[in-house]
PDB file as gemmi writes it, atoms N, CA and C in Angstrom:
CRYST1    1.000    1.000    1.000  90.00  90.00  90.00 P 1                      
ATOM      1  N   UNK A   1     132.844 103.674  53.523  1.00  0.00           N  
ATOM      2  CA  UNK A   1     133.708 105.196  53.265  1.00  0.00           C  
ATOM      3  C   UNK A   1     133.299 105.537  54.068  1.00  0.00           C  
ATOM      4  N   UNK A   2     134.887 106.142  54.776  1.00  0.00           N  
ATOM      5  CA  UNK A   2     134.838 106.642  56.434  1.00  0.00           C  
ATOM      6  C   UNK A   2     134.913 108.152  56.515  1.00  0.00           C  
ATOM      7  N   UNK A   3     133.990 108.792  56.848  1.00  0.00           N  
ATOM      8  CA  UNK A   3     134.213 110.408  57.433  1.00  0.00           C  
ATOM      9  C   UNK A   3     134.684 110.495  58.131  1.00  0.00           C  
ATOM     10  N   UNK A   4     135.801 111.493  58.685  1.00  0.00           N  
ATOM     11  CA  UNK A   4     136.178 111.141  60.123  1.00  0.00           C  
ATOM     12  C   UNK A   4     136.068 112.926  60.456  1.00  0.00           C  
ATOM     13  N   UNK A   5     135.257 113.436  61.375  1.00  0.00           N  
ATOM     14  CA  UNK A   5     135.251 114.898  61.877  1.00  0.00           C  
ATOM     15  C   UNK A   5     137.024 115.086  62.726  1.00  0.00           C  
ATOM     16  N   UNK A   6     136.432 116.145  63.806  1.00  0.00           N  
ATOM     17  CA  UNK A   6     137.253 116.144  64.446  1.00  0.00           C  
ATOM     18  C   UNK A   6     137.420 115.263  65.664  1.00  0.00           C  
ATOM     19  N   UNK A   7     135.955 115.416  66.011  1.00  0.00           N  
ATOM     20  CA  UNK A   7     135.988 114.050  67.499  1.00  0.00           C  
ATOM     21  C   UNK A   7     135.040 112.779  66.899  1.00  0.00           C  
ATOM     22  N   UNK A   8     134.691 112.201  65.554  1.00  0.00           N  
ATOM     23  CA  UNK A   8     133.754 111.649  65.238  1.00  0.00           C  
ATOM     24  C   UNK A   8     134.237 111.152  63.958  1.00  0.00           C  
ATOM     25  N   UNK A   9     133.970 109.605  64.041  1.00  0.00           N  
ATOM     26  CA  UNK A   9     134.180 108.883  62.865  1.00  0.00           C  
ATOM     27  C   UNK A   9     133.116 108.584  62.609  1.00  0.00           C  
ATOM     28  N   UNK A  10     132.605 108.852  61.679  1.00  0.00           N  
ATOM     29  CA  UNK A  10     131.158 108.058  61.180  1.00  0.00           C  
ATOM     30  C   UNK A  10     131.298 107.310  59.631  1.00  0.00           C  
ATOM     31  N   UNK A  11     130.537 105.614  59.664  1.00  0.00           N  
ATOM     32  CA  UNK A  11     130.586 104.356  58.698  1.00  0.00           C  
ATOM     33  C   UNK A  11     129.642 105.369  57.683  1.00  0.00           C  
ATOM     34  N   UNK A  12     129.407 105.162  56.914  1.00  0.00           N  
ATOM     35  CA  UNK A  12     128.348 105.838  56.070  1.00  0.00           C  
ATOM     36  C   UNK A  12     128.361 104.533  55.404  1.00  0.00           C  
ATOM     37  N   UNK A  13     126.476 104.637  54.602  1.00  0.00           N  
ATOM     38  CA  UNK A  13     126.175 103.158  53.554  1.00  0.00           C  
ATOM     39  C   UNK A  13     125.556 103.772  52.522  1.00  0.00           C  
ATOM     40  N   UNK A  14     126.246 104.360  51.527  1.00  0.00           N  
ATOM     41  CA  UNK A  14     125.250 104.829  50.192  1.00  0.00           C  
ATOM     42  C   UNK A  14     125.351 103.339  49.723  1.00  0.00           C  
ATOM     43  N   UNK A  15     123.858 103.974  49.099  1.00  0.00           N  
ATOM     44  CA  UNK A  15     122.989 102.353  48.359  1.00  0.00           C  
ATOM     45  C   UNK A  15     122.252 103.186  46.814  1.00  0.00           C  
ATOM     46  N   UNK A  16     122.363 102.866  45.838  1.00  0.00           N  
ATOM     47  CA  UNK A  16     121.866 103.674  44.966  1.00  0.00           C  
ATOM     48  C   UNK A  16     120.495 102.306  44.547  1.00  0.00           C  
ATOM     49  N   UNK A  17     119.688 103.095  44.573  1.00  0.00           N  
ATOM     50  CA  UNK A  17     118.482 102.151  44.432  1.00  0.00           C  
ATOM     51  C   UNK A  17     117.571 102.830  43.917  1.00  0.00           C  
ATOM     52  N   UNK A  18     117.067 102.429  43.028  1.00  0.00           N  
ATOM     53  CA  UNK A  18     115.618 102.732  41.674  1.00  0.00           C  
ATOM     54  C   UNK A  18     114.514 101.634  41.587  1.00  0.00           C  
ATOM     55  N   UNK A  19     113.535 102.423  41.776  1.00  0.00           N  
ATOM     56  CA  UNK A  19     112.472 101.677  42.095  1.00  0.00           C  
ATOM     57  C   UNK A  19     111.749 101.105  40.333  1.00  0.00           C  
ATOM     58  N   UNK A  20     111.562 100.198  40.487  1.00  0.00           N  
ATOM     59  CA  UNK A  20     110.753  99.397  39.436  1.00  0.00           C  
ATOM     60  C   UNK A  20     109.552 100.164  38.752  1.00  0.00           C  
ATOM     61  N   UNK A  21     108.848 100.509  39.941  1.00  0.00           N  
ATOM     62  CA  UNK A  21     107.461 100.038  39.560  1.00  0.00           C  
ATOM     63  C   UNK A  21     106.613 101.526  40.904  1.00  0.00           C  
ATOM     64  N   UNK A  22     105.656 101.727  40.622  1.00  0.00           N  
ATOM     65  CA  UNK A  22     104.913 103.050  41.919  1.00  0.00           C  
ATOM     66  C   UNK A  22     105.532 102.490  43.628  1.00  0.00           C  
ATOM     67  N   UNK A  23     104.932 101.211  43.726  1.00  0.00           N  
ATOM     68  CA  UNK A  23     105.515 100.450  45.029  1.00  0.00           C  
ATOM     69  C   UNK A  23     106.052  99.557  44.833  1.00  0.00           C  
ATOM     70  N   UNK A  24     106.091  98.377  43.461  1.00  0.00           N  
ATOM     71  CA  UNK A  24     107.092  97.272  43.285  1.00  0.00           C  
ATOM     72  C   UNK A  24     108.191  97.514  43.724  1.00  0.00           C  
ATOM     73  N   UNK A  25     108.957  96.625  44.570  1.00  0.00           N  
ATOM     74  CA  UNK A  25     110.419  96.373  44.137  1.00  0.00           C  
ATOM     75  C   UNK A  25     110.593  94.685  44.325  1.00  0.00           C  
ATOM     76  N   UNK A  26     111.651  94.251  43.431  1.00  0.00           N  
ATOM     77  CA  UNK A  26     111.998  92.816  43.351  1.00  0.00           C  
ATOM     78  C   UNK A  26     113.509  92.926  43.325  1.00  0.00           C  
ATOM     79  N   UNK A  27     113.424  91.713  43.053  1.00  0.00           N  
ATOM     80  CA  UNK A  27     115.165  90.715  43.036  1.00  0.00           C  
ATOM     81  C   UNK A  27     115.753  91.209  44.810  1.00  0.00           C  
ATOM     82  N   UNK A  28     117.167  91.465  44.414  1.00  0.00           N  
ATOM     83  CA  UNK A  28     118.306  91.275  45.544  1.00  0.00           C  
ATOM     84  C   UNK A  28     117.826  93.393  45.859  1.00  0.00           C  
ATOM     85  N   UNK A  29     117.581  93.988  45.323  1.00  0.00           N  
ATOM     86  CA  UNK A  29     117.137  94.940  45.804  1.00  0.00           C  
ATOM     87  C   UNK A  29     115.965  95.196  46.727  1.00  0.00           C  
ATOM     88  N   UNK A  30     115.072  94.493  46.926  1.00  0.00           N  
ATOM     89  CA  UNK A  30     114.000  94.756  47.544  1.00  0.00           C  
ATOM     90  C   UNK A  30     114.617  93.803  48.766  1.00  0.00           C  
ATOM     91  N   UNK A  31     115.556  93.049  48.831  1.00  0.00           N  
ATOM     92  CA  UNK A  31     116.198  91.979  49.894  1.00  0.00           C  
ATOM     93  C   UNK A  31     116.769  92.882  50.670  1.00  0.00           C  
ATOM     94  N   UNK A  32     117.765  93.570  49.824  1.00  0.00           N  
ATOM     95  CA  UNK A  32     118.966  94.673  50.599  1.00  0.00           C  
ATOM     96  C   UNK A  32     118.070  95.665  51.075  1.00  0.00           C  
ATOM     97  N   UNK A  33     116.748  96.456  50.596  1.00  0.00           N  
ATOM     98  CA  UNK A  33     116.345  96.860  51.566  1.00  0.00           C  
ATOM     99  C   UNK A  33     115.824  96.619  52.443  1.00  0.00           C  
ATOM    100  N   UNK A  34     115.135  95.548  53.065  1.00  0.00           N  
ATOM    101  CA  UNK A  34     114.643  95.004  53.933  1.00  0.00           C  
ATOM    102  C   UNK A  34     115.925  95.122  54.910  1.00  0.00           C  
ATOM    103  N   UNK A  35     116.769  94.338  54.664  1.00  0.00           N  
ATOM    104  CA  UNK A  35     117.866  94.350  55.559  1.00  0.00           C  
ATOM    105  C   UNK A  35     118.296  96.100  56.456  1.00  0.00           C  
ATOM    106  N   UNK A  36     118.480  96.846  55.103  1.00  0.00           N  
ATOM    107  CA  UNK A  36     118.887  98.117  55.506  1.00  0.00           C  
ATOM    108  C   UNK A  36     117.587  98.808  56.504  1.00  0.00           C  
ATOM    109  N   UNK A  37     116.049  98.330  56.135  1.00  0.00           N  
ATOM    110  CA  UNK A  37     115.274  99.099  56.987  1.00  0.00           C  
ATOM    111  C   UNK A  37     115.008  98.259  58.399  1.00  0.00           C  
ATOM    112  N   UNK A  38     114.985  97.074  58.430  1.00  0.00           N  
ATOM    113  CA  UNK A  38     115.367  96.349  60.009  1.00  0.00           C  
ATOM    114  C   UNK A  38     116.163  97.037  60.255  1.00  0.00           C  
ATOM    115  N   UNK A  39     117.602  97.363  59.739  1.00  0.00           N  
ATOM    116  CA  UNK A  39     118.638  97.606  60.843  1.00  0.00           C  
ATOM    117  C   UNK A  39     118.788  99.142  61.475  1.00  0.00           C  
ATOM    118  N   UNK A  40     118.057  99.922  60.610  1.00  0.00           N  
ATOM    119  CA  UNK A  40     117.184 101.305  60.777  1.00  0.00           C  
ATOM    120  C   UNK A  40     116.590 100.991  62.554  1.00  0.00           C  
ATOM    121  N   UNK A  41     115.893 100.073  62.094  1.00  0.00           N  
ATOM    122  CA  UNK A  41     114.720  99.495  63.468  1.00  0.00           C  
ATOM    123  C   UNK A  41     115.649  98.719  64.733  1.00  0.00           C  
ATOM    124  N   UNK A  42     116.612  98.081  64.162  1.00  0.00           N  
ATOM    125  CA  UNK A  42     117.499  97.645  65.022  1.00  0.00           C  
ATOM    126  C   UNK A  42     118.111  98.510  66.279  1.00  0.00           C  
ATOM    127  N   UNK A  43     118.416  97.160  67.348  1.00  0.00           N  
ATOM    128  CA  UNK A  43     119.215  98.520  68.881  1.00  0.00           C  
ATOM    129  C   UNK A  43     119.981  98.828  68.220  1.00  0.00           C  
ATOM    130  N   UNK A  44     121.591  97.766  67.725  1.00  0.00           N  
ATOM    131  CA  UNK A  44     122.246  98.502  67.075  1.00  0.00           C  
ATOM    132  C   UNK A  44     122.846  99.009  65.616  1.00  0.00           C  
ATOM    133  N   UNK A  45     121.264  99.232  65.627  1.00  0.00           N  
ATOM    134  CA  UNK A  45     121.719 100.494  64.063  1.00  0.00           C  
ATOM    135  C   UNK A  45     122.205  99.907  62.979  1.00  0.00           C  
ATOM    136  N   UNK A  46     122.744 100.366  61.853  1.00  0.00           N  
ATOM    137  CA  UNK A  46     122.941 100.211  60.363  1.00  0.00           C  
ATOM    138  C   UNK A  46     124.243  99.168  60.449  1.00  0.00           C  
ATOM    139  N   UNK A  47     124.787  99.317  61.705  1.00  0.00           N  
ATOM    140  CA  UNK A  47     126.273  98.483  61.751  1.00  0.00           C  
ATOM    141  C   UNK A  47     126.246  97.493  61.978  1.00  0.00           C  
ATOM    142  N   UNK A  48     124.757  96.942  62.780  1.00  0.00           N  
ATOM    143  CA  UNK A  48     125.096  95.288  62.587  1.00  0.00           C  
ATOM    144  C   UNK A  48     124.692  94.378  60.876  1.00  0.00           C  
ATOM    145  N   UNK A  49     123.488  95.810  60.562  1.00  0.00           N  
ATOM    146  CA  UNK A  49     123.034  95.005  59.398  1.00  0.00           C  
ATOM    147  C   UNK A  49     124.362  95.353  58.224  1.00  0.00           C  
ATOM    148  N   UNK A  50     124.807  96.216  58.034  1.00  0.00           N  
ATOM    149  CA  UNK A  50     126.473  95.726  57.117  1.00  0.00           C  
ATOM    150  C   UNK A  50     127.350  94.797  57.484  1.00  0.00           C  
ATOM    151  N   UNK A  51     127.839  94.259  59.227  1.00  0.00           N  
ATOM    152  CA  UNK A  51     128.314  93.199  58.998  1.00  0.00           C  
ATOM    153  C   UNK A  51     127.747  91.765  58.658  1.00  0.00           C  
ATOM    154  N   UNK A  52     126.085  91.848  58.740  1.00  0.00           N  
ATOM    155  CA  UNK A  52     125.879  90.638  57.874  1.00  0.00           C  
ATOM    156  C   UNK A  52     124.876  90.605  56.350  1.00  0.00           C  
ATOM    157  N   UNK A  53     125.463  92.222  56.035  1.00  0.00           N  
ATOM    158  CA  UNK A  53     125.734  92.294  54.123  1.00  0.00           C  
ATOM    159  C   UNK A  53     126.926  91.672  54.077  1.00  0.00           C  
ATOM    160  N   UNK A  54     128.288  92.089  54.926  1.00  0.00           N  
ATOM    161  CA  UNK A  54     129.418  91.556  55.022  1.00  0.00           C  
ATOM    162  C   UNK A  54     129.293  90.316  55.060  1.00  0.00           C  
ATOM    163  N   UNK A  55     129.203  89.263  55.566  1.00  0.00           N  
ATOM    164  CA  UNK A  55     128.807  87.982  56.140  1.00  0.00           C  
ATOM    165  C   UNK A  55     128.198  87.192  54.778  1.00  0.00           C  
ATOM    166  N   UNK A  56     127.150  87.698  54.386  1.00  0.00           N  
ATOM    167  CA  UNK A  56     126.524  87.265  53.197  1.00  0.00           C  
ATOM    168  C   UNK A  56     127.502  86.906  52.288  1.00  0.00           C  
ATOM    169  N   UNK A  57     128.160  88.155  51.857  1.00  0.00           N  
ATOM    170  CA  UNK A  57     129.377  88.446  51.031  1.00  0.00           C  
ATOM    171  C   UNK A  57     130.007  87.313  50.722  1.00  0.00           C  
ATOM    172  N   UNK A  58     130.848  86.952  52.262  1.00  0.00           N  
ATOM    173  CA  UNK A  58     131.838  86.157  52.118  1.00  0.00           C  
ATOM    174  C   UNK A  58     131.498  84.324  52.305  1.00  0.00           C  
ATOM    175  N   UNK A  59     130.131  84.533  52.117  1.00  0.00           N  
ATOM    176  CA  UNK A  59     129.647  83.189  52.032  1.00  0.00           C  
ATOM    177  C   UNK A  59     129.609  82.491  50.114  1.00  0.00           C  
ATOM    178  N   UNK A  60     129.508  84.017  49.792  1.00  0.00           N  
ATOM    179  CA  UNK A  60     128.852  83.089  48.370  1.00  0.00           C  
ATOM    180  C   UNK A  60     130.498  82.853  47.436  1.00  0.00           C  
TER     181      UNK A  60                                                      
END                                                                             
């Protein structure tokens, strides 16, 4: 999804996520959340994480 403002173009990543327990994450959701978390900490931000997710989907 792309949101455009006067001088800004932002790519938004929306992830619906539901925990299965108090502190447990499981399955693909755990892998996805780890990718997103790493993306937030990386110098390139979420844009590189989104590119990685797209590449993984294309390989399937």
